[in-house]
C-alpha positions in Angstrom: 24.2 83.2 -207.4 21.6 84.6 -209.7 19.0 86.8 -208.0 15.6 85.7 -209.2 12.5 87.8 -208.8 9.9 86.0 -206.8 6.2 86.6 -207.6 3.3 84.5 -206.3 5.6 81.7 -205.1 7.1 81.3 -208.6 10.6 82.2 -209.8 10.7 84.7 -212.7 13.6 83.4 -214.7 15.3 84.8 -217.8 15.5 82.0 -220.3 17.8 82.1 -223.3 17.5 80.2 -226.5 20.7 80.7 -228.5 21.3 79.7 -232.1 22.9 76.3 -232.5 26.4 76.7 -234.0 27.5 73.1 -234.3 28.2 72.3 -238.0 25.0 71.3 -239.9 22.8 71.7 -236.8 19.5 73.4 -237.7 17.4 72.5 -234.7 16.5 75.0 -232.1 16.0 74.6 -228.3 12.4 75.8 -228.1 9.5 76.3 -230.5 7.4 79.4 -230.4 4.6 77.3 -228.8 7.1 76.3 -226.0 8.1 80.0 -225.6 4.5 80.9 -225.3 4.0 78.5 -222.3 7.1 79.9 -220.6 5.9 83.5 -220.9 2.5 82.5 -219.7 4.2 81.3 -216.5 5.7 84.8 -216.0 9.1 84.0 -217.3 11.1 86.1 -219.8 12.5 84.5 -222.9 15.3 85.8 -225.1 15.9 84.2 -228.5 18.9 84.8 -230.6 18.2 86.3 -234.0 17.4 83.6 -236.7 17.8 80.8 -234.1 14.7 79.0 -235.4 15.0 79.6 -239.1 16.6 76.2 -239.8 13.6 74.5 -238.2 11.1 76.7 -240.0 10.4 79.1 -237.1 11.0 82.8 -237.7 11.8 85.7 -235.5 8.3 87.1 -236.0 6.9 83.8 -234.7 8.8 84.2 -231.4 8.0 88.0 -231.2 4.3 87.2 -231.6 4.3 85.1 -228.5 6.2 87.6 -226.4 9.9 86.7 -226.8 12.6 89.3 -227.1 15.0 88.8 -230.0 18.7 89.5 -229.4 21.4 89.9 -232.1 24.1 87.5 -230.8 24.6 84.5 -228.7 26.9 86.6 -226.5 23.9 88.8 -225.6 21.7 85.7 -224.9 24.2 84.1 -222.6 25.0 87.4 -220.9 21.4 88.1 -219.9 20.0 84.6 -219.3 19.7 82.7 -216.0 19.0 79.5 -217.9 20.0 78.4 -221.3 17.9 75.9 -223.3 19.7 74.3 -226.2 19.8 71.2 -228.4 23.5 70.2 -228.7 26.4 70.4 -226.3 28.2 73.8 -226.1 31.3 73.8 -228.4 34.5 75.7 -227.9 33.3 79.1 -229.1 30.5 79.0 -226.4 32.6 77.9 -223.4 33.7 81.4 -222.4 30.1 82.6 -222.7 28.8 80.3 -219.9 28.6 82.0 -216.5 29.0 80.8 -213.0 25.6 79.5 -211.6 24.0 79.6 -215.1 21.7 76.6 -215.8 22.6 74.9 -219.1 19.8 72.4 -220.1 20.8 70.5 -223.3 22.2 67.3 -224.7 25.7 67.1 -223.3 27.0 63.5 -223.9 29.9 64.2 -221.7 31.3 60.7 -221.7 32.4 61.2 -225.3 34.3 64.5 -224.8 36.9 65.1 -222.1 37.4 68.7 -223.3 33.7 69.6 -222.9 33.6 68.0 -219.5 36.6 70.0 -218.2 35.2 73.2 -219.7 31.9 72.8 -217.9 33.7 71.9 -214.6 35.7 75.1 -215.0 32.5 77.2 -215.8 30.9 76.5 -212.4 27.6 76.2 -214.2 24.7 73.8 -213.4 24.8 71.3 -216.3 21.5 69.3 -216.7 21.7 66.7 -219.4 18.7 65.7 -221.4 20.1 62.3 -222.0 20.4 61.3 -218.4 16.9 62.4 -217.2 15.5 59.1 -216.2 12.0 57.9 -215.3 11.3 55.4 -212.5 10.9 52.6 -215.1 14.4 53.3 -216.4 13.2 55.0 -219.6 14.9 58.2 -220.8 12.0 60.6 -221.8 14.2 63.4 -223.2 16.3 61.0 -225.3 13.4 59.0 -226.6 12.1 61.3 -229.3 15.6 61.9 -230.8 16.3 58.2 -230.6 13.0 57.5 -232.5 14.1 59.9 -235.2 17.7 58.5 -235.3 16.5 54.9 -235.4 14.3 55.6 -238.4 16.9 57.7 -240.1 19.5 55.0 -239.6 17.6 52.7 -242.0 16.8 55.6 -244.4 20.5 56.6 -244.6 21.7 53.0 -244.6 19.5 52.1 -247.5 20.8 55.1 -249.5 24.5 54.3 -248.8 24.0 50.7 -249.9 23.7 52.0 -253.4 26.7 51.2 -255.6 27.4 54.8 -256.8 28.1 55.6 -253.1 30.4 52.6 -252.7 27.7 50.4 -251.1 27.0 46.7 -252.0 24.3 47.7 -254.5 21.5 46.1 -252.5 17.9 47.1 -252.4 16.8 46.4 -248.9 13.3 45.3 -249.9 14.4 43.2 -252.8 12.0 42.6 -255.7 9.9 39.5 -256.8 12.4 36.7 -257.5 15.2 38.4 -255.6 15.7 38.1 -251.8 15.5 41.2 -249.6 18.6 42.8 -248.0 19.6 41.8 -244.5 19.8 44.3 -241.6 21.6 43.5 -238.3 20.7 45.8 -235.4 22.8 45.8 -232.3 20.5 46.8 -229.4 16.8 46.5 -228.9 16.1 49.8 -227.2 14.3 52.8 -228.7 16.7 53.2 -231.6 16.8 49.5 -232.4 13.1 49.1 -232.4 12.5 52.1 -234.6 15.2 51.0 -237.0 13.6 47.5 -237.1 10.2 49.0 -237.8 11.5 51.0 -240.7 13.6 48.1 -242.1 10.7 45.6 -241.8 8.4 48.1 -243.5 10.8 48.2 -246.4 10.6 44.4 -246.6 14.2 43.7 -245.4 15.1 40.7 -243.3 16.0 42.0 -239.8 18.0 40.5 -237.0 18.1 42.2 -233.6 20.7 41.3 -231.0 20.5 42.4 -227.3 21.6 41.0 -223.9 18.2 42.0 -222.3 15.8 39.1 -222.8 12.9 41.2 -221.8 13.5 43.6 -224.7 14.0 40.6 -227.1 10.7 39.1 -225.9 9.0 42.4 -226.5 10.4 42.7 -230.0 9.4 39.2 -230.7 5.8 39.9 -229.7 5.3 43.2 -231.6 7.4 42.7 -234.8 6.5 40.7 -237.9 7.9 37.3 -238.5 10.8 38.6 -240.7 12.2 40.4 -237.7 14.1 37.8 -235.6 15.8 38.1 -232.3 19.0 36.6 -230.8 21.0 37.0 -227.7 24.0 39.3 -228.2 27.4 37.8 -227.9 30.7 38.3 -229.8 30.2 34.9 -231.4 26.8 35.8 -232.7 27.9 39.2 -233.9 30.9 37.7 -235.8 28.5 35.1 -237.3 26.0 37.6 -238.6 28.3 40.3 -239.9 29.4 37.9 -242.6 26.1 38.0 -244.5 24.3 41.2 -243.5 24.2 44.2 -245.7 23.4 47.0 -243.2 24.6 47.0 -239.6 23.1 49.5 -237.2 24.8 50.2 -233.8 22.0 51.1 -231.4 23.4 50.4 -228.0 23.2 52.9 -225.1 24.8 53.1 -221.7 23.0 56.2 -220.2 25.6 58.8 -219.4 28.5 56.4 -220.1 30.6 55.3 -223.1 29.1 52.8 -225.5 30.7 49.3 -225.5 32.8 48.5 -228.6 30.9 45.6 -230.2 32.5 45.5 -233.6 36.3 45.7 -233.7 38.6 46.6 -236.6 39.5 43.0 -237.4 35.8 42.1 -237.9 35.6 44.4 -240.9 37.5 41.9 -243.0 34.8 39.4 -242.4 32.1 41.6 -244.0 31.2 41.8 -247.7 32.8 44.8 -249.5 30.2 47.6 -249.6 28.6 46.6 -246.3 27.2 49.7 -244.6 27.6 50.4 -240.8 25.5 53.1 -239.2 26.7 54.0 -235.6 23.8 55.8 -233.8 25.9 55.5 -230.6 28.5 57.9 -232.0 27.4 60.6 -229.5 28.5 58.3 -226.7 31.8 57.3 -228.3 30.4 54.8 -230.7 30.0 51.0 -230.6 32.3 50.3 -233.5 36.1 50.5 -232.9 36.4 52.3 -236.3 33.8 54.9 -235.5 34.7 58.6 -235.7 32.2 61.4 -235.7 31.1 62.7 -239.1 28.8 65.5 -240.3 25.8 65.8 -242.6 28.1 67.6 -245.1 30.6 64.7 -245.1 28.7 61.8 -243.6 30.7 58.7 -244.6 34.1 57.2 -244.8 35.4 53.8 -245.9 37.7 51.4 -244.0 38.5 48.0 -245.4 35.8 48.5 -248.1 33.1 49.0 -245.4 31.1 52.2 -245.5 30.8 54.0 -242.2 28.0 56.5 -241.5 28.7 58.1 -238.1 26.9 61.5 -238.1 26.8 62.8 -234.5 23.6 64.7 -234.9 21.4 62.6 -237.2 18.1 64.2 -236.2 19.6 67.6 -237.2 18.9 66.6 -240.8 15.1 66.8 -240.2 15.0 69.8 -237.9 11.4 70.7 -238.2 10.2 67.2 -237.1 13.0 67.0 -234.5 12.5 70.4 -232.9 8.8 69.8 -232.5 9.4 66.3 -231.0 12.1 67.7 -228.7 10.1 70.6 -227.3 7.1 68.2 -226.7 9.2 66.5 -224.0 11.6 69.1 -222.7 9.0 71.9 -222.1 7.5 70.3 -218.9 11.0 70.0 -217.4 12.0 73.5 -218.4 8.9 74.7 -216.6 9.7 72.7 -213.5 13.2 74.2 -213.3 12.0 77.7 -214.1 9.0 77.6 -211.7 10.7 76.0 -208.8 14.4 76.8 -209.2 16.9 74.0 -210.1 17.5 73.0 -206.5 13.9 72.5 -205.5 13.0 71.0 -208.9 15.7 68.4 -208.7 14.9 67.6 -205.0 11.2 67.3 -205.9 11.5 65.3 -209.1 13.8 62.3 -209.0 13.8 61.9 -212.8 15.1 65.5 -213.1 17.7 65.0 -210.4 19.3 62.3 -212.5 19.8 64.9 -215.2 22.3 66.7 -213.0 25.8 65.9 -214.4 28.0 68.8 -213.3 27.2 71.3 -210.5 29.5 74.1 -209.4 32.6 72.5 -210.8 31.9 68.9 -209.5 30.8 65.8 -211.4 27.6 64.6 -209.6 26.6 61.8 -212.1 28.1 58.5 -211.1 28.6 57.0 -214.6 30.3 60.2 -215.8 32.6 60.1 -212.7 33.5 56.5 -213.7 34.4 57.7 -217.2 36.7 60.5 -216.0 38.8 60.3 -212.9 39.9 64.0 -212.7 
């Protein structure tokens, strides 16, 4: 176990913020303002050199609030009791993670067996942003990135509907004398509502499908009249995909794999040039033909249907995303650092639900259901 100093009933923790190395990922785990609060609470923060540059935060900004800059991720992982990241560790980072080290980040374990096995073998404490859950069922650490991704889904979908990029050649808002484009959104959660807001703002006709009637009633109450709701079923999905230009997958099973709502055979029922954006790609995707893509190569085409399946959509707007993420993660980082992970998760039920893998054992039920090893 790590030996923490103990001063005035508060743990003094060494917190590491490594540079994200996943392709096209420019976010950083903590802003200088967040680091300032951690140091104010008597913790020590180590930031990897240039970790914040992609988000517009420079080494000097971190130094000015009291952080120490280290030259490599190896040094950060070696010295830190707790690692605060954005994306899940990738293969190059697996061997850097130590026994009993706290890793606090987005993991999305259900979509990656290799990552799950690696974290089991590491004997680390893996706390996943995406499964921290409030008493009302909301996911406070997933919400801001879902808001970003939902808005970006329409922004990117509108772009890839353009003919030079093999789309249908449809302008979502239409023009006088020409009807607007049609957007189908599968899921009325945070992503779905933000996508609907953006699409409606452009003037598109929007249909949202969900199996949760409470969510559909909410959407019906707050959205303009050109946003319509329907109960989600295979029959309704098959009916709508025939005449919609942009289809957005916005379903979420917290900690589990996304359901496959659009199968390969359904693509043949769509107009050539239809665009599908799968925001659920981090959880395995809700389209059968989904495979993760990057910002560098974001799309591919199957049966004349354009697929946009970037696994870290908010990474394209890192300044906005990093600020939004630190706003919600910082209070939890402070709870873990001030109390220690055991007392913090015992005291705060929402944080307890963030525990996914502890000392080599899966402790999150939905993850255990996904993998039987």
